[in-house]
C-alpha positions as CSV (number, residue, x, y, z in Angstrom):
1,M,-12.2,8.1,-1.6
2,E,-14.5,8.2,1.4
3,T,-14.6,5.0,3.4
4,L,-17.9,4.2,5.0
5,L,-18.1,2.7,8.5
6,L,-21.0,0.2,8.3
7,Q,-22.6,-1.5,11.3
8,N,-23.6,-5.1,11.9
9,T,-27.2,-4.5,10.8
10,K,-29.3,-6.1,8.1
11,K,-29.4,-2.8,6.2
12,D,-25.6,-2.3,6.3
13,I,-24.9,-5.9,5.5
14,L,-27.0,-5.6,2.4
15,R,-25.2,-2.3,1.6
16,A,-21.8,-4.1,1.9
17,G,-23.2,-6.9,-0.4
18,E,-24.2,-4.3,-3.0
19,I,-20.7,-2.7,-3.0
20,L,-19.0,-6.1,-3.3
21,H,-21.3,-7.3,-6.1
22,S,-20.6,-4.1,-8.1
23,G,-16.8,-4.6,-7.9
24,G,-16.0,-2.6,-4.8
25,L,-13.9,-3.4,-1.7
26,V,-15.3,-3.9,1.8
27,A,-13.3,-4.9,4.9
28,I,-15.3,-7.5,6.7
29,P,-15.0,-9.2,10.1
30,T,-14.3,-12.9,10.4
31,E,-13.6,-15.2,13.4
32,T,-9.8,-14.9,12.6
33,V,-9.0,-11.4,11.5
34,Y,-10.7,-8.7,9.4
35,G,-10.5,-9.4,5.7
36,L,-10.3,-7.1,2.7
37,A,-13.0,-8.5,0.5
38,A,-13.7,-8.4,-3.2
39,N,-15.7,-10.5,-5.7
40,A,-13.5,-13.6,-6.1
41,L,-14.8,-14.2,-9.6
42,D,-13.9,-10.7,-10.9
43,G,-10.2,-10.3,-11.6
44,A,-10.5,-6.5,-11.9
45,A,-12.1,-6.3,-8.5
46,V,-9.5,-8.6,-6.9
47,A,-6.7,-6.5,-8.4
48,K,-8.0,-3.5,-6.4
49,I,-7.1,-5.5,-3.2
50,F,-3.4,-5.5,-4.1
51,T,-3.5,-1.8,-4.8
52,A,-5.3,-1.0,-1.5
53,K,-2.9,-3.1,0.6
54,G,0.3,-2.5,-1.4
55,R,0.4,-6.3,-1.5
56,P,2.9,-8.1,-3.8
57,Q,1.1,-9.6,-6.8
58,D,2.7,-13.1,-6.4
59,N,1.0,-13.6,-3.0
60,P,-2.2,-15.8,-3.5
61,L,-5.5,-15.0,-1.8
62,I,-8.1,-17.1,0.0
63,V,-11.7,-17.5,-1.3
64,H,-14.4,-17.4,1.3
65,I,-17.8,-19.2,0.8
66,S,-21.0,-19.1,2.8
67,H,-22.3,-22.5,2.0
68,I,-20.3,-25.7,1.5
69,E,-22.2,-26.4,-1.8
70,Q,-20.3,-23.4,-3.3
71,W,-17.0,-25.2,-3.0
72,S,-17.4,-27.6,-5.9
73,R,-17.6,-24.7,-8.5
74,L,-14.2,-23.4,-7.4
75,V,-12.1,-26.5,-7.6
76,E,-11.5,-29.3,-10.1
77,S,-12.7,-32.0,-7.7
78,I,-13.1,-32.6,-4.0
79,P,-11.2,-35.7,-2.9
80,E,-12.2,-37.8,0.2
81,N,-9.5,-36.3,2.4
82,A,-10.8,-32.8,1.7
83,K,-14.4,-33.9,2.5
84,A,-13.1,-35.3,5.8
85,L,-11.4,-32.1,6.7
86,A,-14.5,-30.1,5.8
87,Q,-16.7,-32.3,7.9
88,A,-14.3,-32.0,10.9
89,F,-13.5,-28.3,10.8
90,W,-15.9,-26.3,8.6
91,P,-17.3,-23.8,9.2
92,G,-14.2,-22.6,10.9
93,P,-10.6,-21.3,10.7
94,L,-9.3,-23.8,8.2
95,T,-8.3,-23.1,4.6
96,I,-8.0,-26.0,2.1
97,I,-6.0,-25.7,-1.1
98,L,-6.9,-27.8,-4.1
99,P,-6.4,-27.6,-7.9
100,K,-8.6,-24.7,-9.1
101,S,-11.5,-24.7,-11.6
102,G,-11.6,-22.4,-14.6
103,I,-13.7,-19.7,-13.0
104,I,-10.9,-18.6,-10.6
105,P,-9.0,-15.6,-12.0
106,D,-5.3,-15.6,-12.0
107,E,-5.4,-12.5,-9.7
108,V,-6.8,-14.7,-6.9
109,S,-4.3,-17.6,-7.3
110,A,-1.3,-15.5,-8.2
111,G,-0.9,-17.6,-11.4
112,L,-0.8,-20.9,-9.5
113,D,-3.0,-23.8,-10.6
114,T,-4.5,-24.1,-7.2
115,V,-7.0,-22.2,-5.1
116,A,-7.3,-21.7,-1.3
117,V,-10.9,-21.9,0.0
118,R,-12.4,-21.3,3.5
119,F,-15.9,-21.6,4.9
120,P,-15.8,-19.1,7.9
121,S,-17.8,-19.8,11.1
122,M,-18.7,-16.2,11.8
123,R,-22.4,-15.7,11.0
124,T,-21.9,-12.0,10.0
125,T,-19.2,-13.1,7.4
126,R,-21.5,-15.6,5.8
127,R,-24.4,-13.1,5.7
128,I,-22.1,-10.6,3.9
129,I,-21.1,-13.3,1.3
130,D,-24.8,-14.2,0.9
131,A,-25.6,-10.5,0.4
132,A,-22.9,-10.2,-2.3
133,G,-24.1,-13.2,-4.1
134,V,-20.6,-14.3,-4.9
135,P,-17.6,-15.9,-3.1
136,L,-15.2,-13.4,-1.7
137,A,-11.5,-13.2,-2.0
138,A,-10.2,-11.7,1.3
139,P,-6.7,-11.4,2.6
140,S,-6.2,-9.6,6.0
141,A,-7.4,-6.0,5.8
142,N,-4.1,-4.3,6.7
143,L,-1.5,-2.4,4.8
144,S,0.9,-5.1,3.5
145,G,3.5,-6.0,6.1
146,S,1.8,-4.4,9.1
147,P,-0.1,-6.4,11.8
148,S,-3.4,-7.8,10.8
149,P,-6.4,-6.0,12.2
150,T,-8.7,-7.7,14.7
151,C,-11.1,-4.9,15.2
152,A,-12.8,-2.3,13.0
153,R,-10.8,0.6,14.5
154,H,-7.5,-0.9,13.4
155,T,-8.9,-1.8,10.1
156,M,-10.1,1.8,9.5
157,D,-6.6,3.1,10.6
158,D,-5.1,1.2,7.7
159,M,-7.8,1.3,5.0
160,R,-9.4,4.8,5.4
161,G,-9.5,6.4,2.0
162,R,-8.3,3.3,0.2
163,I,-11.5,1.2,0.1
164,D,-15.3,1.7,-0.1
165,A,-16.3,0.5,3.4
166,V,-15.4,-1.2,6.6
167,L,-18.2,-3.3,8.4
168,D,-17.8,-3.3,12.1
169,G,-18.5,-6.8,13.4
170,G,-16.8,-6.4,16.8
171,E,-13.5,-8.0,17.9
172,C,-12.3,-11.2,16.2
173,N,-12.3,-14.3,18.3
174,F,-9.1,-16.1,17.3
175,G,-6.9,-13.1,16.4
176,V,-4.6,-14.9,13.9
177,E,-5.4,-16.0,10.3
178,S,-6.7,-19.4,9.4
179,T,-4.7,-22.6,9.2
180,V,-3.8,-23.4,5.6
181,V,-3.3,-26.9,4.4
182,T,-2.7,-28.0,0.8
183,L,-4.0,-31.2,-0.6
184,A,-2.4,-30.5,-4.0
185,T,0.8,-32.3,-3.0
186,P,1.5,-36.1,-2.7
187,V,1.3,-35.8,1.1
188,P,-1.0,-33.1,2.7
189,R,1.2,-30.2,3.8
190,L,0.7,-27.5,6.4
191,L,1.6,-24.1,4.8
192,R,0.4,-21.8,7.6
193,P,-0.5,-22.7,11.1
194,G,-3.6,-21.3,12.8
195,A,-6.3,-22.2,15.3
196,V,-6.7,-25.7,13.8
197,T,-3.5,-27.4,15.0
198,P,-1.2,-30.0,13.2
199,E,-2.3,-32.5,15.8
200,E,-6.0,-32.0,14.9
201,L,-5.2,-32.2,11.2
202,R,-3.3,-35.5,11.7
203,E,-6.3,-37.0,13.5
204,V,-8.2,-36.6,10.2
205,L,-5.6,-36.9,7.6
206,G,-3.1,-39.4,9.2
207,E,0.0,-38.2,7.4
208,L,0.8,-34.4,7.4
209,E,4.0,-32.6,6.4
210,I,5.0,-29.3,8.0
211,D,6.4,-26.9,5.3
212,D,9.9,-25.6,6.2
213,A,8.6,-22.1,5.8
214,V,6.2,-22.5,8.8
215,L,9.0,-22.2,11.4
216,G,11.5,-20.6,9.1
217,Q,12.0,-18.4,6.0
218,L,10.8,-19.4,2.5
219,K,13.8,-20.3,0.3
220,E,15.0,-17.9,-2.2
221,G,13.2,-18.2,-5.6
222,V,10.4,-20.5,-4.3
223,Q,6.9,-19.2,-5.0
224,A,4.6,-18.9,-2.1
225,A,1.7,-21.4,-2.3
226,S,-0.2,-19.7,0.5
227,P,-0.6,-16.3,2.0
228,G,1.8,-15.6,4.9
229,M,4.7,-17.6,3.6
230,K,7.0,-15.4,1.7
231,Y,7.4,-11.9,3.1
232,K,8.1,-10.1,6.3
233,H,4.6,-9.8,7.7
234,Y,2.6,-8.6,10.6
235,S,5.3,-6.2,11.7
236,P,5.1,-3.0,13.8
237,K,7.3,0.0,12.9
238,A,9.7,-1.0,15.6
239,E,12.7,-3.4,15.0
240,V,11.6,-6.7,16.7
241,T,13.9,-9.5,18.0
242,I,12.6,-12.7,19.5
243,V,14.6,-13.8,22.5
244,K,14.5,-17.5,23.3
245,G,15.1,-18.8,26.8
246,S,13.9,-18.5,30.4
247,L,12.5,-15.3,31.8
248,D,15.7,-14.8,33.9
249,G,17.7,-15.2,30.8
250,F,15.5,-12.7,28.9
251,V,15.8,-10.1,31.7
252,R,19.6,-10.4,31.6
253,H,19.7,-10.2,27.8
254,V,17.6,-7.1,27.5
255,T,19.3,-5.4,30.4
256,R,22.7,-6.0,28.7
257,E,21.4,-5.0,25.2
258,T,19.7,-1.8,26.3
259,S,22.7,-0.7,28.4
260,E,25.4,-1.5,25.8
261,N,23.8,-1.3,22.3
262,D,20.5,0.6,22.5
263,G,21.9,3.7,21.0
264,G,19.1,5.9,22.4
265,K,16.3,3.9,20.9
266,N,13.0,3.6,22.8
267,A,13.2,-0.1,23.8
268,F,10.1,-2.2,24.8
269,A,9.5,-5.7,25.8
270,L,6.7,-7.8,24.4
271,C,6.1,-10.3,27.2
272,F,3.6,-12.6,28.8
273,D,1.0,-11.5,31.4
274,G,2.5,-10.8,34.8
275,E,6.1,-10.6,33.6
276,E,6.1,-6.8,33.3
277,C,6.8,-6.5,37.0
278,V,10.3,-8.0,36.6
279,I,11.4,-6.8,33.1
280,P,13.3,-3.4,33.3
281,L,11.7,-2.0,30.1
282,H,8.4,-0.5,29.0
283,C,6.2,-3.6,28.5
284,V,3.3,-4.7,26.4
285,T,1.8,-8.1,27.1
286,Y,0.3,-10.6,24.7
287,G,-1.4,-13.3,26.8
288,K,-0.6,-15.9,29.3
289,Q,2.6,-17.9,28.9
290,D,0.8,-21.2,29.2
291,D,-2.2,-20.3,27.1
292,S,-1.5,-20.0,23.4
293,L,-5.2,-19.1,22.6
294,T,-4.9,-15.9,24.7
295,Q,-1.6,-15.2,22.9
296,S,-3.2,-15.6,19.5
297,H,-6.1,-13.4,20.5
298,R,-3.8,-10.6,21.7
299,L,-0.7,-10.7,19.5
300,F,-1.7,-8.4,16.6
301,T,-3.3,-5.9,19.0
302,A,-0.2,-5.9,21.1
303,L,2.0,-5.2,18.1
304,R,-0.1,-2.2,17.2
305,E,0.0,-1.0,20.8
306,L,3.8,-1.0,20.5
307,D,3.5,1.5,17.6
308,E,1.0,3.6,19.5
309,Q,3.4,3.8,22.5
310,G,6.3,4.8,20.3
311,A,8.5,1.7,20.5
312,E,11.6,1.8,18.3
313,R,13.1,-1.5,19.4
314,V,11.2,-4.5,20.8
315,Y,12.5,-7.6,22.5
316,A,9.9,-10.4,22.4
317,R,9.4,-13.3,24.7
318,C,9.3,-16.5,22.6
319,P,6.1,-18.6,22.7
320,S,5.9,-22.3,22.6
321,T,5.5,-23.9,19.2
322,E,3.1,-26.6,20.4
323,G,-0.6,-26.5,19.4
324,V,-1.9,-23.0,18.5
325,G,1.5,-21.8,19.8
326,M,2.9,-22.7,16.4
327,A,0.6,-20.1,14.8
328,V,1.7,-17.5,17.3
329,Y,5.4,-18.2,16.8
330,N,4.9,-18.2,13.0
331,R,3.4,-14.7,13.1
332,L,5.9,-13.3,15.6
333,L,8.8,-14.7,13.6
334,R,7.6,-12.8,10.5
335,A,6.9,-9.7,12.6
336,A,10.6,-9.9,13.7
337,G,11.8,-10.4,10.1
338,F,13.2,-13.8,11.3
339,S,15.5,-12.1,13.9
340,V,15.9,-14.6,16.7
341,V,18.5,-14.9,19.5
342,T,18.9,-17.2,22.4
343,A,19.5,-15.7,25.8
344,S,22.4,-17.1,27.8
345,N,21.6,-19.1,31.0
346,E,24.5,-17.4,32.8
């Protein structure tokens, strides 16, 4: 299959819409990451997403809309707390889960009785949805398990020959996927952190639970209610370990590990801006230590750079879990396959 590279023009947006309306796959830009889109109301088209990504069939997808009026067709009803969230954060990087309506195919919801819906803020994304004339199911446009793409080049690297087209809308703003909150539980629950923080959600909802899988691993036998919960995700080819502790402790830890246990592997550090001058390894940076927004913007690009530079083993500085930092830690934890150590202070 030849994969077209489309540009952010009226003509190419209409072409992308035609492909999507006819059951094809197009990778599209959003304010979070690039998404691999298909007609969300066409189960056969959605099934192609799983094939193109190599994605497990029990991992639900998010449906994207271009006008808030489209939401009511996709769900059984819209409760007051959902309306309040939409008023506060839509359009934007928030996904809301509610019981689904009958028009949602099982391929979208992975057989669950709920559907995840998002109203993106990026104008180009909404124009593509309008051109398609249908809501779009769109997980991240990467091969399953690899870092999510935040630019058209990385998207094409993964999807060339697998899908009909990639539309180049420039670099994504946030760099990590949307916040996912379910309202289909007795108490609203955060299933995946993102640019909309738990603190911001609580200002609207009052009570909010944080799912155990946000900062840990989904328990054996539990079905994922949201994308990004169950599997090792976002991972470069290298073996990644998160190292908690101070910068001094990190330096001592990686110095000891690489001298004693490296076994000839090409070891790198994934660190914060400015730290590369004191870490005795090849370094790739992923933002400022005290700025989780720069970390979220850079993280997936940095993980891909590690592959490009031939890293075989990566020691990663641990971000804060406050605010947007929770989203950064959540993605890095999955990239590391939940491998975390604490550096000694001595």
